[in-house]
ZATORLO-167396 format. One record per residue (C-alpha): residue number from 1; x negated, y negated, z. Coordinates in steps of 0.02 Angstrom, whole numbers, plus 50000, padded with zeros to 5 digits. Example, Ala and Ser with C-alpha at 12.3 -4.5 7.8 and 13.67 -1.06 7.14 Angstrom:
BEGIN
R pos     u     v     w
R   1 49385 50225 50390
R   2 49316 50053 50357
REM end
This chain:
BEGIN
R pos     u     v     w
R   1 51525 43290 56425
R   2 51441 43154 56338
R   3 51520 43089 56183
R   4 51694 42997 56189
R   5 51840 43047 56078
R   6 51855 42873 55995
R   7 51683 42896 55912
R   8 51753 43043 55808
R   9 51911 42946 55757
R  10 51874 42958 55578
R  11 51861 43146 55582
R  12 52018 43252 55592
R  13 51920 43394 55667
R  14 51750 43384 55758
R  15 51658 43511 55836
R  16 51505 43431 55935
R  17 51365 43571 55988
R  18 51484 43692 56017
R  19 51435 43872 56072
R  20 51540 44037 56121
R  21 51449 44152 56217
R  22 51507 44346 56250
R  23 51430 44446 56385
R  24 51361 44622 56321
R  25 51263 44768 56419
R  26 51106 44702 56334
R  27 51142 44522 56390
R  28 51220 44374 56321
R  29 51280 44370 56137
R  30 51300 44192 56056
R  31 51438 44221 55931
R  32 51435 44029 55887
R  33 51277 43946 55936
R  34 51253 43756 55940
R  35 51375 43718 55794
R  36 51416 43545 55743
R  37 51530 43496 55604
R  38 51669 43377 55548
R  39 51819 43397 55437
R  40 51901 43249 55359
R  41 52088 43212 55336
R  42 52155 43298 55186
R  43 52010 43408 55157
R  44 51998 43578 55100
R  45 51857 43653 55218
R  46 51793 43827 55210
R  47 51690 43937 55333
R  48 51605 44055 55226
R  49 51493 44204 55294
R  50 51479 44386 55297
R  51 51557 44496 55449
R  52 51482 44441 55614
R  53 51423 44275 55550
R  54 51528 44181 55682
R  55 51658 44100 55556
R  56 51825 44172 55633
R  57 51759 44131 55800
R  58 51724 43948 55746
R  59 51913 43952 55687
R  60 51975 44019 55850
R  61 51879 43892 55952
R  62 51976 43752 55838
R  63 52138 43837 55858
R  64 52121 43844 56056
R  65 52113 44044 56058
R  66 51940 44042 56126
R  67 51849 43899 56233
R  68 51679 43871 56208
R  69 51538 43881 56349
R  70 51467 43727 56278
R  71 51506 43579 56179
R  72 51674 43499 56140
R  73 51814 43504 56013
R  74 51910 43353 55950
R  75 52070 43354 55845
R  76 52131 43177 55788
R  77 51996 43096 55890
R  78 52066 43175 56054
R  79 51961 43308 56158
R  80 52057 43459 56157
R  81 51918 43584 56209
R  82 52016 43646 56358
R  83 52193 43631 56278
R  84 52289 43801 56240
R  85 52341 43824 56057
R  86 52527 43750 56089
R  87 52445 43584 56142
R  88 52350 43567 55975
R  89 52432 43498 55823
R  90 52375 43648 55720
R  91 52441 43811 55650
R  92 52358 43963 55604
R  93 52395 44081 55468
R  94 52322 44258 55519
R  95 52256 44394 55407
R  96 52395 44509 55472
R  97 52539 44381 55426
R  98 52615 44408 55590
R  99 52788 44401 55525
R 100 52932 44452 55637
R 101 52999 44609 55560
R 102 53177 44597 55638
R 103 53202 44418 55561
R 104 53245 44379 55388
R 105 53134 44273 55277
R 106 53225 44117 55304
R 107 53231 44145 55503
R 108 53041 44178 55494
R 109 53009 44016 55409
R 110 53136 43917 55523
R 111 53052 43995 55685
R 112 52929 43846 55730
R 113 53070 43726 55700
R 114 53194 43818 55820
R 115 53048 43826 55945
R 116 53026 43639 55930
R 117 53223 43615 55972
R 118 53281 43549 55808
R 119 53473 43570 55753
R 120 53532 43698 55630
R 121 53579 43543 55517
R 122 53394 43491 55515
R 123 53323 43644 55499
R 124 53423 43725 55351
R 125 53370 43587 55210
R 126 53182 43611 55265
R 127 53188 43805 55245
R 128 53267 43794 55073
R 129 53132 43656 55025
R 130 53000 43776 55081
R 131 53072 43925 55001
R 132 53076 43822 54826
R 133 52892 43752 54861
R 134 52830 43941 54878
R 135 52927 44000 54737
R 136 53028 44123 54839
R 137 53204 44041 54841
R 138 53293 44211 54813
R 139 53207 44310 54958
R 140 53286 44214 55103
R 141 53402 44345 55160
R 142 53258 44490 55156
R 143 53156 44566 55289
R 144 52968 44564 55283
R 145 52973 44749 55257
R 146 53062 44721 55094
R 147 52931 44611 55019
R 148 52765 44638 54932
R 149 52596 44578 55011
R 150 52596 44423 54901
R 151 52765 44386 54945
R 152 52739 44409 55136
R 153 52587 44298 55113
R 154 52696 44158 55045
R 155 52825 44173 55189
R 156 52687 44163 55321
R 157 52617 44007 55228
R 158 52792 43932 55219
R 159 52817 43962 55402
R 160 52641 43881 55447
R 161 52673 43725 55352
R 162 52870 43689 55390
R 163 52822 43608 55551
R 164 52690 43487 55455
R 165 52540 43516 55583
R 166 52384 43408 55575
R 167 52275 43553 55530
R 168 52314 43717 55448
R 169 52189 43853 55495
R 170 52180 44008 55385
R 171 52090 44166 55426
R 172 52061 44268 55285
R 173 52239 44253 55217
R 174 52209 44335 55047
R 175 52098 44485 55093
R 176 52243 44605 55104
R 177 52302 44569 54916
R 178 52245 44651 54755
R 179 52128 44552 54639
R 180 52271 44491 54524
R 181 52391 44438 54661
R 182 52254 44363 54755
R 183 52200 44239 54621
R 184 52377 44195 54593
R 185 52405 44153 54776
R 186 52235 44059 54785
R 187 52279 43948 54641
R 188 52447 43899 54730
R 189 52369 43882 54889
R 190 52242 43754 54810
R 191 52398 43659 54722
R 192 52498 43663 54876
R 193 52358 43577 54979
R 194 52337 43446 54840
R 195 52517 43407 54850
R 196 52543 43394 55041
R 197 52366 43318 55068
R 198 52364 43416 55225
R 199 52193 43469 55303
R 200 52148 43659 55279
R 201 52021 43752 55364
R 202 51992 43923 55276
R 203 51887 44078 55329
R 204 51828 44195 55204
R 205 51692 44307 55158
R 206 51716 44297 54972
R 207 51599 44174 54905
R 208 51690 44155 54745
R 209 51846 44116 54830
R 210 51763 43971 54936
R 211 51678 43899 54788
R 212 51851 43885 54697
R 213 51958 43813 54829
R 214 51848 43707 54946
R 215 51810 43518 54948
R 216 51663 43570 55067
R 217 51591 43731 55126
R 218 51497 43779 55290
R 219 51390 43924 55261
R 220 51368 44027 55424
R 221 51246 44155 55468
R 222 51219 44237 55636
R 223 51331 44114 55731
R 224 51241 43958 55659
R 225 51289 43837 55518
R 226 51149 43865 55380
R 227 51211 43720 55264
R 228 51377 43607 55236
R 229 51399 43539 55063
R 230 51509 43538 54914
R 231 51522 43693 54818
R 232 51396 43618 54694
R 233 51282 43570 54822
R 234 51296 43746 54895
R 235 51273 43826 54729
R 236 51145 43721 54641
R 237 51038 43647 54800
R 238 51035 43787 54934
R 239 50928 43725 55082
R 240 50879 43894 55154
R 241 50838 44065 55086
R 242 50989 44140 55159
R 243 51104 44029 55077
R 244 51016 44050 54905
R 245 51033 44226 54912
R 246 51206 44238 54982
R 247 51285 44130 54851
R 248 51297 44198 54670
R 249 51146 44285 54580
R 250 50979 44202 54562
R 251 50803 44238 54520
R 252 50674 44230 54660
R 253 50483 44191 54635
R 254 50363 44177 54769
R 255 50222 44063 54744
R 256 50089 43923 54818
R 257 50130 43741 54815
R 258 49981 43663 54722
R 259 50038 43486 54699
R 260 50192 43384 54767
R 261 50259 43212 54762
R 262 50429 43138 54811
R 263 50525 43226 54665
R 264 50426 43359 54588
R 265 50321 43515 54658
R 266 50197 43617 54556
R 267 50187 43794 54625
R 268 50071 43920 54564
R 269 50156 44095 54525
R 270 50058 44240 54476
R 271 49927 44119 54409
R 272 50059 44014 54312
R 273 50095 43838 54353
R 274 50279 43808 54377
R 275 50370 43646 54396
R 276 50513 43635 54522
R 277 50617 43501 54616
R 278 50543 43465 54776
R 279 50650 43518 54934
R 280 50722 43415 55082
R 281 50614 43507 55189
R 282 50447 43448 55101
R 283 50311 43581 55113
R 284 50133 43544 55106
R 285 50007 43599 54976
R 286 49950 43765 55008
R 287 50102 43818 55081
R 288 50194 43984 55009
R 289 50363 43950 54960
R 290 50515 44034 54853
R 291 50566 43964 54686
R 292 50758 44002 54642
R 293 50822 43997 54461
R 294 51002 44045 54421
R 295 51015 44162 54277
R 296 51134 44052 54175
R 297 50994 43901 54188
R 298 50869 44001 54092
R 299 50878 43967 53907
R 300 50822 44093 53768
R 301 50708 44019 53637
R 302 50601 43861 53630
R 303 50663 43695 53701
R 304 50590 43525 53681
R 305 50668 43472 53841
R 306 50606 43621 53947
R 307 50469 43588 54085
R 308 50435 43773 54103
R 309 50415 43918 53977
R 310 50366 44103 53993
R 311 50372 44247 53867
R 312 50421 44421 53900
R 313 50497 44585 53845
R 314 50692 44629 53864
R 315 50702 44769 53987
R 316 50883 44799 53992
R 317 51050 44719 53927
R 318 51220 44733 54009
R 319 51375 44669 53911
R 320 51513 44594 54036
R 321 51657 44521 53938
R 322 51586 44370 53837
R 323 51431 44378 53948
R 324 51277 44460 53911
R 325 51153 44489 54059
R 326 50975 44531 54008
R 327 50825 44576 54117
R 328 50660 44514 54048
R 329 50499 44573 54107
R 330 50377 44415 54108
R 331 50213 44379 54183
R 332 50295 44281 54319
R 333 50410 44451 54366
R 334 50563 44511 54294
R 335 50693 44371 54265
R 336 50878 44398 54238
R 337 50951 44291 54104
R 338 51145 44257 54075
R 339 51213 44205 53911
R 340 51384 44155 53843
R 341 51393 44260 53674
R 342 51243 44290 53573
R 343 51152 44463 53563
R 344 50999 44535 53641
R 345 50877 44680 53580
R 346 50813 44819 53701
R 347 50623 44815 53690
R 348 50621 44650 53586
R 349 50449 44576 53595
R 350 50404 44396 53638
R 351 50559 44335 53704
R 352 50539 44153 53768
R 353 50633 44087 53914
R 354 50620 43910 53960
R 355 50697 43809 54101
R 356 50687 43632 54175
R 357 50607 43586 54336
R 358 50782 43520 54386
R 359 50853 43701 54373
R 360 50708 43767 54483
R 361 50733 43744 54662
R 362 50592 43753 54801
R 363 50646 43839 54954
R 364 50518 43843 55101
R 365 50486 44032 55156
R 366 50368 44124 55256
R 367 50231 44208 55140
R 368 50261 44375 55248
R 369 50431 44403 55159
R 370 50410 44389 54975
R 371 50573 44385 54873
R 372 50608 44475 54710
R 373 50725 44433 54572
R 374 50899 44490 54609
REM end
């Protein structure tokens, strides 16, 4: 089918032009369409997207629970496209945990080693080590029904890791936990991945979770990969309007490119020239584009370092703990500003907002779909 396994030997997981199609009454539905991505050894890689984006199907293609109609799946340089799950050196942690209710915690954790044919004398110390690693040494004799959601999640992770797979696949493993427990387990999960240096591929719809955990993220939408990059790249340099809108809060302004060079663009927005960073997909002078400015990148007051400046009037103020979120009406449109501390006054005249060209990102977009501030 084209490419040899050896060409992917530096990647632990490699998907090459993979598509998964399901028949429907309306015709063929592409759950995953022409996806190519690589995951490096020891990487925490997340598939991020909303429901129906294709992220879970992509994970199932890696795990062998689905077979693609087109493309190839490589694990450790080997073409495993047609291999069933048990012939792939991966383990999957499902959203439902899938613990055996009739077995104790220790027996659940030991199960993969028993199936592999290890002796009891070899299994026992590894189970005790796993119980200690996941901070549940006292729970070995309990049944899953006697555990909290957070404890069940730890048991599922311990069982997945005890056989030391090349790749651990995690399908929204924290979604059933409440916010406080989810944050605790999330931190433990990241520490565990760093300690073991195992490769994790993690599916989530939670952008904050993906940004906090990942070395790299693939943002998915309608079965396609919109962008792959580090959390910082994804947040600060989105390459499409979808990624910019999906990740975090942002101000969006629609304007026309007036001037352009390799690094800088000047975009006319409501008659005001705004300096911005030129995008990878370089538009032409005269093209309509969207400008993105994150709320925390807007500064209140004059700044000698600023490339852009606009005055306005505070329309609303929201206090969120130590943060203040203000909406300011300006000649560019309403802009949302996030500040740490400080104060803002409703109806205050002549509020000056400044920002650098570096913090203003050009995103090519059709003029038929203007985007307002979010």
